[in-house]
PDB file of the backbone (N, CA, C, O) and the ligand in Angstrom, with CONECT records:
HET     ZN  A 101       1
ATOM      1  N   MET A   1      13.141 -62.806  29.912  1.00  0.00           N
ATOM      2  CA  MET A   1      13.180 -61.655  28.986  1.00  0.00           C
ATOM      3  C   MET A   1      14.477 -60.871  29.158  1.00  0.00           C
ATOM      4  O   MET A   1      14.895 -60.584  30.280  1.00  0.00           O
ATOM      5  N   ASN A   2      15.087 -60.539  28.079  1.00  0.00           N
ATOM      6  CA  ASN A   2      16.312 -59.755  28.126  1.00  0.00           C
ATOM      7  C   ASN A   2      16.021 -58.336  27.651  1.00  0.00           C
ATOM      8  O   ASN A   2      15.907 -58.080  26.453  1.00  0.00           O
ATOM      9  N   ASN A   3      15.903 -57.425  28.603  1.00  0.00           N
ATOM     10  CA  ASN A   3      15.608 -56.034  28.252  1.00  0.00           C
ATOM     11  C   ASN A   3      16.848 -55.158  28.242  1.00  0.00           C
ATOM     12  O   ASN A   3      16.747 -53.935  28.141  1.00  0.00           O
ATOM     13  N   GLU A   4      18.019 -55.776  28.347  1.00  0.00           N
ATOM     14  CA  GLU A   4      19.228 -54.958  28.403  1.00  0.00           C
ATOM     15  C   GLU A   4      19.575 -54.386  27.039  1.00  0.00           C
ATOM     16  O   GLU A   4      19.482 -55.060  26.013  1.00  0.00           O
ATOM     17  N   CYS A   5      19.978 -53.123  27.058  1.00  0.00           N
ATOM     18  CA  CYS A   5      20.346 -52.463  25.810  1.00  0.00           C
ATOM     19  C   CYS A   5      21.624 -53.068  25.243  1.00  0.00           C
ATOM     20  O   CYS A   5      22.506 -53.496  25.988  1.00  0.00           O
ATOM     21  N   ARG A   6      21.711 -53.099  23.941  1.00  0.00           N
ATOM     22  CA  ARG A   6      22.872 -53.701  23.285  1.00  0.00           C
ATOM     23  C   ARG A   6      24.126 -52.831  23.386  1.00  0.00           C
ATOM     24  O   ARG A   6      25.215 -53.285  23.035  1.00  0.00           O
ATOM     25  N   CYS A   7      23.991 -51.584  23.863  1.00  0.00           N
ATOM     26  CA  CYS A   7      25.168 -50.723  23.932  1.00  0.00           C
ATOM     27  C   CYS A   7      26.100 -51.154  25.050  1.00  0.00           C
ATOM     28  O   CYS A   7      27.236 -50.685  25.125  1.00  0.00           O
ATOM     29  N   GLY A   8      25.630 -52.049  25.928  1.00  0.00           N
ATOM     30  CA  GLY A   8      26.506 -52.551  26.975  1.00  0.00           C
ATOM     31  C   GLY A   8      26.361 -51.837  28.299  1.00  0.00           C
ATOM     32  O   GLY A   8      27.103 -52.125  29.238  1.00  0.00           O
ATOM     33  N   SER A   9      25.420 -50.911  28.397  1.00  0.00           N
ATOM     34  CA  SER A   9      25.237 -50.167  29.643  1.00  0.00           C
ATOM     35  C   SER A   9      24.595 -51.032  30.717  1.00  0.00           C
ATOM     36  O   SER A   9      24.743 -50.751  31.906  1.00  0.00           O
ATOM     37  N   GLY A  10      23.879 -52.091  30.310  1.00  0.00           N
ATOM     38  CA  GLY A  10      23.180 -52.926  31.260  1.00  0.00           C
ATOM     39  C   GLY A  10      21.827 -52.376  31.655  1.00  0.00           C
ATOM     40  O   GLY A  10      21.107 -52.990  32.442  1.00  0.00           O
ATOM     41  N   LYS A  11      21.477 -51.217  31.111  1.00  0.00           N
ATOM     42  CA  LYS A  11      20.188 -50.606  31.421  1.00  0.00           C
ATOM     43  C   LYS A  11      19.109 -51.145  30.485  1.00  0.00           C
ATOM     44  O   LYS A  11      19.396 -51.674  29.412  1.00  0.00           O
ATOM     45  N   GLN A  12      17.856 -50.995  30.925  1.00  0.00           N
ATOM     46  CA  GLN A  12      16.756 -51.461  30.089  1.00  0.00           C
ATOM     47  C   GLN A  12      16.634 -50.602  28.840  1.00  0.00           C
ATOM     48  O   GLN A  12      16.750 -49.378  28.895  1.00  0.00           O
ATOM     49  N   HIS A  13      16.398 -51.266  27.716  1.00  0.00           N
ATOM     50  CA  HIS A  13      16.191 -50.497  26.487  1.00  0.00           C
ATOM     51  C   HIS A  13      14.705 -50.212  26.308  1.00  0.00           C
ATOM     52  O   HIS A  13      13.853 -50.832  26.944  1.00  0.00           O
ATOM     53  N   ARG A  14      14.421 -49.274  25.441  1.00  0.00           N
ATOM     54  CA  ARG A  14      13.038 -48.979  25.043  1.00  0.00           C
ATOM     55  C   ARG A  14      13.061 -48.622  23.569  1.00  0.00           C
ATOM     56  O   ARG A  14      14.107 -48.301  23.005  1.00  0.00           O
ATOM     57  N   ASN A  15      11.891 -48.683  22.959  1.00  0.00           N
ATOM     58  CA  ASN A  15      11.818 -48.352  21.548  1.00  0.00           C
ATOM     59  C   ASN A  15      11.870 -46.842  21.359  1.00  0.00           C
ATOM     60  O   ASN A  15      11.221 -46.097  22.093  1.00  0.00           O
ATOM     61  N   ALA A  16      12.634 -46.396  20.381  1.00  0.00           N
ATOM     62  CA  ALA A  16      12.710 -44.974  20.060  1.00  0.00           C
ATOM     63  C   ALA A  16      11.976 -44.730  18.752  1.00  0.00           C
ATOM     64  O   ALA A  16      12.101 -45.507  17.806  1.00  0.00           O
ATOM     65  N   TYR A  17      11.213 -43.652  18.702  1.00  0.00           N
ATOM     66  CA  TYR A  17      10.453 -43.305  17.504  1.00  0.00           C
ATOM     67  C   TYR A  17      10.821 -41.892  17.062  1.00  0.00           C
ATOM     68  O   TYR A  17      11.214 -41.060  17.880  1.00  0.00           O
ATOM     69  N   ASP A  18      10.692 -41.630  15.780  1.00  0.00           N
ATOM     70  CA  ASP A  18      10.976 -40.286  15.300  1.00  0.00           C
ATOM     71  C   ASP A  18       9.721 -39.421  15.409  1.00  0.00           C
ATOM     72  O   ASP A  18       8.703 -39.866  15.939  1.00  0.00           O
ATOM     73  N   GLY A  19       9.792 -38.199  14.913  1.00  0.00           N
ATOM     74  CA  GLY A  19       8.688 -37.265  15.047  1.00  0.00           C
ATOM     75  C   GLY A  19       7.433 -37.695  14.310  1.00  0.00           C
ATOM     76  O   GLY A  19       6.343 -37.183  14.566  1.00  0.00           O
ATOM     77  N   TYR A  20       7.593 -38.638  13.395  1.00  0.00           N
ATOM     78  CA  TYR A  20       6.440 -39.140  12.648  1.00  0.00           C
ATOM     79  C   TYR A  20       5.864 -40.402  13.269  1.00  0.00           C
ATOM     80  O   TYR A  20       4.922 -40.985  12.731  1.00  0.00           O
ATOM     81  N   GLY A  21       6.423 -40.830  14.400  1.00  0.00           N
ATOM     82  CA  GLY A  21       5.964 -42.042  15.052  1.00  0.00           C
ATOM     83  C   GLY A  21       6.509 -43.298  14.409  1.00  0.00           C
ATOM     84  O   GLY A  21       5.973 -44.386  14.620  1.00  0.00           O
ATOM     85  N   ILE A  22       7.559 -43.165  13.634  1.00  0.00           N
ATOM     86  CA  ILE A  22       8.171 -44.312  12.970  1.00  0.00           C
ATOM     87  C   ILE A  22       9.250 -44.902  13.867  1.00  0.00           C
ATOM     88  O   ILE A  22      10.096 -44.177  14.390  1.00  0.00           O
ATOM     89  N   TYR A  23       9.218 -46.227  14.044  1.00  0.00           N
ATOM     90  CA  TYR A  23      10.202 -46.886  14.898  1.00  0.00           C
ATOM     91  C   TYR A  23      11.598 -46.730  14.335  1.00  0.00           C
ATOM     92  O   TYR A  23      11.836 -46.951  13.147  1.00  0.00           O
ATOM     93  N   LEU A  24      12.530 -46.339  15.216  1.00  0.00           N
ATOM     94  CA  LEU A  24      13.908 -46.149  14.779  1.00  0.00           C
ATOM     95  C   LEU A  24      14.810 -47.281  15.261  1.00  0.00           C
ATOM     96  O   LEU A  24      15.418 -47.980  14.450  1.00  0.00           O
ATOM     97  N   CYS A  25      14.898 -47.464  16.581  1.00  0.00           N
ATOM     98  CA  CYS A  25      15.805 -48.452  17.133  1.00  0.00           C
ATOM     99  C   CYS A  25      15.544 -48.556  18.626  1.00  0.00           C
ATOM    100  O   CYS A  25      14.708 -47.836  19.171  1.00  0.00           O
ATOM    101  N   LYS A  26      16.267 -49.462  19.285  1.00  0.00           N
ATOM    102  CA  LYS A  26      16.156 -49.589  20.737  1.00  0.00           C
ATOM    103  C   LYS A  26      17.239 -48.742  21.382  1.00  0.00           C
ATOM    104  O   LYS A  26      18.391 -48.759  20.949  1.00  0.00           O
ATOM    105  N   VAL A  27      16.869 -48.007  22.413  1.00  0.00           N
ATOM    106  CA  VAL A  27      17.825 -47.142  23.092  1.00  0.00           C
ATOM    107  C   VAL A  27      17.619 -47.250  24.600  1.00  0.00           C
ATOM    108  O   VAL A  27      16.586 -47.735  25.060  1.00  0.00           O
ATOM    109  N   CYS A  28      18.614 -46.793  25.365  1.00  0.00           N
ATOM    110  CA  CYS A  28      18.480 -46.632  26.807  1.00  0.00           C
ATOM    111  C   CYS A  28      18.950 -45.227  27.157  1.00  0.00           C
ATOM    112  O   CYS A  28      19.329 -44.455  26.276  1.00  0.00           O
ATOM    113  N   ASP A  29      18.926 -44.895  28.448  1.00  0.00           N
ATOM    114  CA  ASP A  29      19.338 -43.547  28.844  1.00  0.00           C
ATOM    115  C   ASP A  29      20.775 -43.252  28.442  1.00  0.00           C
ATOM    116  O   ASP A  29      21.120 -42.109  28.142  1.00  0.00           O
ATOM    117  N   GLU A  30      21.616 -44.290  28.437  1.00  0.00           N
ATOM    118  CA  GLU A  30      23.039 -44.087  28.177  1.00  0.00           C
ATOM    119  C   GLU A  30      23.312 -43.750  26.711  1.00  0.00           C
ATOM    120  O   GLU A  30      24.167 -42.912  26.423  1.00  0.00           O
ATOM    121  N   CYS A  31      22.608 -44.380  25.794  1.00  0.00           N
ATOM    122  CA  CYS A  31      22.978 -44.261  24.387  1.00  0.00           C
ATOM    123  C   CYS A  31      21.902 -43.564  23.566  1.00  0.00           C
ATOM    124  O   CYS A  31      22.037 -43.438  22.349  1.00  0.00           O
ATOM    125  N   GLU A  32      20.830 -43.106  24.221  1.00  0.00           N
ATOM    126  CA  GLU A  32      19.726 -42.511  23.464  1.00  0.00           C
ATOM    127  C   GLU A  32      20.195 -41.321  22.626  1.00  0.00           C
ATOM    128  O   GLU A  32      19.936 -41.261  21.424  1.00  0.00           O
ATOM    129  N   ASN A  33      20.877 -40.389  23.257  1.00  0.00           N
ATOM    130  CA  ASN A  33      21.294 -39.186  22.532  1.00  0.00           C
ATOM    131  C   ASN A  33      22.227 -39.522  21.381  1.00  0.00           C
ATOM    132  O   ASN A  33      22.119 -38.962  20.290  1.00  0.00           O
ATOM    133  N   LYS A  34      23.156 -40.454  21.645  1.00  0.00           N
ATOM    134  CA  LYS A  34      24.129 -40.795  20.612  1.00  0.00           C
ATOM    135  C   LYS A  34      23.446 -41.458  19.424  1.00  0.00           C
ATOM    136  O   LYS A  34      23.716 -41.118  18.272  1.00  0.00           O
ATOM    137  N   LYS A  35      22.557 -42.407  19.710  1.00  0.00           N
ATOM    138  CA  LYS A  35      21.903 -43.131  18.615  1.00  0.00           C
ATOM    139  C   LYS A  35      20.928 -42.241  17.856  1.00  0.00           C
ATOM    140  O   LYS A  35      20.881 -42.273  16.626  1.00  0.00           O
ATOM    141  N   LEU A  36      20.144 -41.440  18.592  1.00  0.00           N
ATOM    142  CA  LEU A  36      19.116 -40.639  17.932  1.00  0.00           C
ATOM    143  C   LEU A  36      19.698 -39.447  17.202  1.00  0.00           C
ATOM    144  O   LEU A  36      19.069 -38.925  16.281  1.00  0.00           O
ATOM    145  N   SER A  37      20.888 -39.000  17.589  1.00  0.00           N
ATOM    146  CA  SER A  37      21.475 -37.850  16.911  1.00  0.00           C
ATOM    147  C   SER A  37      21.714 -38.161  15.440  1.00  0.00           C
ATOM    148  O   SER A  37      21.665 -37.271  14.591  1.00  0.00           O
ATOM    149  N   ALA A  38      21.973 -39.431  15.145  1.00  0.00           N
ATOM    150  CA  ALA A  38      22.188 -39.818  13.761  1.00  0.00           C
ATOM    151  C   ALA A  38      20.908 -39.685  12.956  1.00  0.00           C
ATOM    152  O   ALA A  38      20.954 -39.376  11.765  1.00  0.00           O
ATOM    153  N   TYR A  39      19.771 -39.915  13.591  1.00  0.00           N
ATOM    154  CA  TYR A  39      18.491 -39.790  12.900  1.00  0.00           C
ATOM    155  C   TYR A  39      18.019 -38.340  12.890  1.00  0.00           C
ATOM    156  O   TYR A  39      17.516 -37.849  11.879  1.00  0.00           O
ATOM    157  N   ARG A  40      18.186 -37.658  14.028  1.00  0.00           N
ATOM    158  CA  ARG A  40      17.587 -36.336  14.189  1.00  0.00           C
ATOM    159  C   ARG A  40      18.171 -35.315  13.228  1.00  0.00           C
ATOM    160  O   ARG A  40      17.463 -34.394  12.820  1.00  0.00           O
ATOM    161  N   SER A  41      19.430 -35.444  12.855  1.00  0.00           N
ATOM    162  CA  SER A  41      20.022 -34.458  11.960  1.00  0.00           C
ATOM    163  C   SER A  41      19.206 -34.365  10.680  1.00  0.00           C
ATOM    164  O   SER A  41      19.045 -33.289  10.104  1.00  0.00           O
ATOM    165  N   ASP A  42      18.697 -35.507  10.245  1.00  0.00           N
ATOM    166  CA  ASP A  42      17.870 -35.508   9.033  1.00  0.00           C
ATOM    167  C   ASP A  42      16.431 -35.135   9.360  1.00  0.00           C
ATOM    168  O   ASP A  42      15.797 -34.391   8.611  1.00  0.00           O
ATOM    169  N   ILE A  43      15.917 -35.639  10.459  1.00  0.00           N
ATOM    170  CA  ILE A  43      14.526 -35.388  10.824  1.00  0.00           C
ATOM    171  C   ILE A  43      14.296 -33.914  11.104  1.00  0.00           C
ATOM    172  O   ILE A  43      13.290 -33.348  10.677  1.00  0.00           O
ATOM    173  N   MET A  44      15.227 -33.286  11.822  1.00  0.00           N
ATOM    174  CA  MET A  44      15.039 -31.894  12.196  1.00  0.00           C
ATOM    175  C   MET A  44      15.066 -30.993  10.971  1.00  0.00           C
ATOM    176  O   MET A  44      14.411 -29.951  10.962  1.00  0.00           O
ATOM    177  N   ASP A  45      15.807 -31.371   9.940  1.00  0.00           N
ATOM    178  CA  ASP A  45      15.818 -30.578   8.718  1.00  0.00           C
ATOM    179  C   ASP A  45      14.416 -30.477   8.141  1.00  0.00           C
ATOM    180  O   ASP A  45      14.015 -29.425   7.643  1.00  0.00           O
ATOM    181  N   ARG A  46      13.678 -31.567   8.209  1.00  0.00           N
ATOM    182  CA  ARG A  46      12.328 -31.565   7.650  1.00  0.00           C
ATOM    183  C   ARG A  46      11.413 -30.669   8.477  1.00  0.00           C
ATOM    184  O   ARG A  46      10.583 -29.943   7.929  1.00  0.00           O
ATOM    185  N   TYR A  47      11.568 -30.724   9.808  1.00  0.00           N
ATOM    186  CA  TYR A  47      10.737 -29.874  10.662  1.00  0.00           C
ATOM    187  C   TYR A  47      11.056 -28.407  10.420  1.00  0.00           C
ATOM    188  O   TYR A  47      10.148 -27.580  10.343  1.00  0.00           O
ATOM    189  N   ASP A  48      12.347 -28.076  10.300  1.00  0.00           N
ATOM    190  CA  ASP A  48      12.725 -26.690  10.088  1.00  0.00           C
ATOM    191  C   ASP A  48      12.142 -26.174   8.786  1.00  0.00           C
ATOM    192  O   ASP A  48      11.767 -25.006   8.685  1.00  0.00           O
ATOM    193  N   ALA A  49      12.066 -27.047   7.787  1.00  0.00           N
ATOM    194  CA  ALA A  49      11.549 -26.621   6.486  1.00  0.00           C
ATOM    195  C   ALA A  49      10.040 -26.403   6.563  1.00  0.00           C
ATOM    196  O   ALA A  49       9.496 -25.566   5.843  1.00  0.00           O
ATOM    197  N   ASP A  50       9.364 -27.150   7.430  1.00  0.00           N
ATOM    198  CA  ASP A  50       7.910 -27.041   7.509  1.00  0.00           C
ATOM    199  C   ASP A  50       7.466 -25.783   8.243  1.00  0.00           C
ATOM    200  O   ASP A  50       6.466 -25.171   7.868  1.00  0.00           O
ATOM    201  N   GLU A  51       8.195 -25.387   9.284  1.00  0.00           N
ATOM    202  CA  GLU A  51       7.725 -24.300  10.135  1.00  0.00           C
ATOM    203  C   GLU A  51       7.590 -22.963   9.403  1.00  0.00           C
ATOM    204  O   GLU A  51       6.556 -22.309   9.541  1.00  0.00           O
ATOM    205  N   PRO A  52       8.585 -22.533   8.634  1.00  0.00           N
ATOM    206  CA  PRO A  52       8.450 -21.244   7.950  1.00  0.00           C
ATOM    207  C   PRO A  52       7.257 -21.213   7.003  1.00  0.00           C
ATOM    208  O   PRO A  52       6.622 -20.171   6.839  1.00  0.00           O
ATOM    209  N   ILE A  53       6.951 -22.340   6.384  1.00  0.00           N
ATOM    210  CA  ILE A  53       5.831 -22.385   5.446  1.00  0.00           C
ATOM    211  C   ILE A  53       4.522 -22.132   6.188  1.00  0.00           C
ATOM    212  O   ILE A  53       3.669 -21.379   5.717  1.00  0.00           O
ATOM    213  N   ASP A  54       4.369 -22.767   7.356  1.00  0.00           N
ATOM    214  CA  ASP A  54       3.150 -22.574   8.138  1.00  0.00           C
ATOM    215  C   ASP A  54       3.017 -21.133   8.605  1.00  0.00           C
ATOM    216  O   ASP A  54       1.931 -20.556   8.541  1.00  0.00           O
ATOM    217  N   SER A  55       4.130 -20.541   9.082  1.00  0.00           N
ATOM    218  CA  SER A  55       4.072 -19.185   9.624  1.00  0.00           C
ATOM    219  C   SER A  55       3.802 -18.187   8.498  1.00  0.00           C
ATOM    220  O   SER A  55       3.167 -17.158   8.728  1.00  0.00           O
ATOM    221  N   ASP A  56       4.269 -18.475   7.299  1.00  0.00           N
ATOM    222  CA  ASP A  56       4.001 -17.570   6.181  1.00  0.00           C
ATOM    223  C   ASP A  56       2.503 -17.455   5.933  1.00  0.00           C
ATOM    224  O   ASP A  56       1.986 -16.369   5.668  1.00  0.00           O
ATOM    225  N   TYR A  57       1.823 -18.573   6.021  1.00  0.00           N
ATOM    226  CA  TYR A  57       0.377 -18.544   5.798  1.00  0.00           C
ATOM    227  C   TYR A  57      -0.347 -17.808   6.918  1.00  0.00           C
ATOM    228  O   TYR A  57      -1.240 -17.000   6.663  1.00  0.00           O
ATOM    229  N   SER A  58       0.052 -18.097   8.186  1.00  0.00           N
ATOM    230  CA  SER A  58      -0.655 -17.516   9.324  1.00  0.00           C
ATOM    231  C   SER A  58      -0.318 -16.040   9.503  1.00  0.00           C
ATOM    232  O   SER A  58      -1.096 -15.295  10.100  1.00  0.00           O
ATOM    233  N   ASP A  59       0.840 -15.608   8.989  1.00  0.00           N
ATOM    234  CA  ASP A  59       1.244 -14.213   9.145  1.00  0.00           C
ATOM    235  C   ASP A  59       0.929 -13.401   7.892  1.00  0.00           C
ATOM    236  O   ASP A  59       1.673 -12.488   7.535  1.00  0.00           O
ATOM    237  N   GLY A  60      -0.133 -13.723   7.251  1.00  0.00           N
ATOM    238  CA  GLY A  60      -0.480 -13.003   6.028  1.00  0.00           C
ATOM    239  C   GLY A  60      -0.656 -11.508   6.265  1.00  0.00           C
ATOM    240  O   GLY A  60      -0.441 -10.714   5.349  1.00  0.00           O
ATOM    241  N   SER A  61      -1.040 -11.111   7.471  1.00  0.00           N
ATOM    242  CA  SER A  61      -1.254  -9.696   7.748  1.00  0.00           C
ATOM    243  C   SER A  61       0.054  -8.916   7.653  1.00  0.00           C
ATOM    244  O   SER A  61       0.055  -7.745   7.274  1.00  0.00           O
ATOM    245  N   ASP A  62       1.182  -9.571   8.002  1.00  0.00           N
ATOM    246  CA  ASP A  62       2.472  -8.895   7.910  1.00  0.00           C
ATOM    247  C   ASP A  62       2.796  -8.564   6.462  1.00  0.00           C
ATOM    248  O   ASP A  62       3.306  -7.484   6.164  1.00  0.00           O
ATOM    249  N   GLY A  63       2.498  -9.494   5.565  1.00  0.00           N
ATOM    250  CA  GLY A  63       2.741  -9.235   4.146  1.00  0.00           C
ATOM    251  C   GLY A  63       1.858  -8.109   3.639  1.00  0.00           C
ATOM    252  O   GLY A  63       2.270  -7.342   2.769  1.00  0.00           O
ATOM    253  N   TYR A  64       0.659  -8.000   4.168  1.00  0.00           N
ATOM    254  CA  TYR A  64      -0.286  -6.969   3.727  1.00  0.00           C
ATOM    255  C   TYR A  64       0.242  -5.577   4.044  1.00  0.00           C
ATOM    256  O   TYR A  64       0.025  -4.628   3.291  1.00  0.00           O
ATOM    257  N   ARG A  65       0.958  -5.468   5.200  1.00  0.00           N
ATOM    258  CA  ARG A  65       1.471  -4.170   5.615  1.00  0.00           C
ATOM    259  C   ARG A  65       2.447  -3.597   4.584  1.00  0.00           C
ATOM    260  O   ARG A  65       2.541  -2.384   4.399  1.00  0.00           O
ATOM    261  N   GLU A  66       3.172  -4.503   3.918  1.00  0.00           N
ATOM    262  CA  GLU A  66       4.169  -4.022   2.960  1.00  0.00           C
ATOM    263  C   GLU A  66       3.529  -3.307   1.775  1.00  0.00           C
ATOM    264  O   GLU A  66       4.214  -2.571   1.064  1.00  0.00           O
ATOM    265  N   TRP A  67       2.262  -3.501   1.550  1.00  0.00           N
ATOM    266  CA  TRP A  67       1.576  -2.846   0.424  1.00  0.00           C
ATOM    267  C   TRP A  67       1.337  -1.368   0.717  1.00  0.00           C
ATOM    268  O   TRP A  67       1.181  -0.587  -0.221  1.00  0.00           O
ATOM    269  N   ASN A  68       1.302  -0.954   1.989  1.00  0.00           N
ATOM    270  CA  ASN A  68       0.986   0.431   2.304  1.00  0.00           C
ATOM    271  C   ASN A  68       2.190   1.351   2.162  1.00  0.00           C
ATOM    272  O   ASN A  68       2.077   2.555   2.394  1.00  0.00           O
TER     273      ASN A  68
HETATM  274 ZN    ZN A 101      21.959 -48.249  25.357  1.00  0.00          ZN2+
END
């Protein structure tokens, strides 16, 4: 079995998944940040867009205060 990462580090690779559990690529400790940064820039945009929407619903009491 050849578990060496293709980046040339010689370290064992592992499967990397995004926040949705979707397989992205094989990475190791050496190249994980570099490879995943290309995916995360897009993935994190989606998370950032989701969070304010959730907090708006849960913070309904704050909106109510503005009526007084
Ligand atoms: Zn690697």
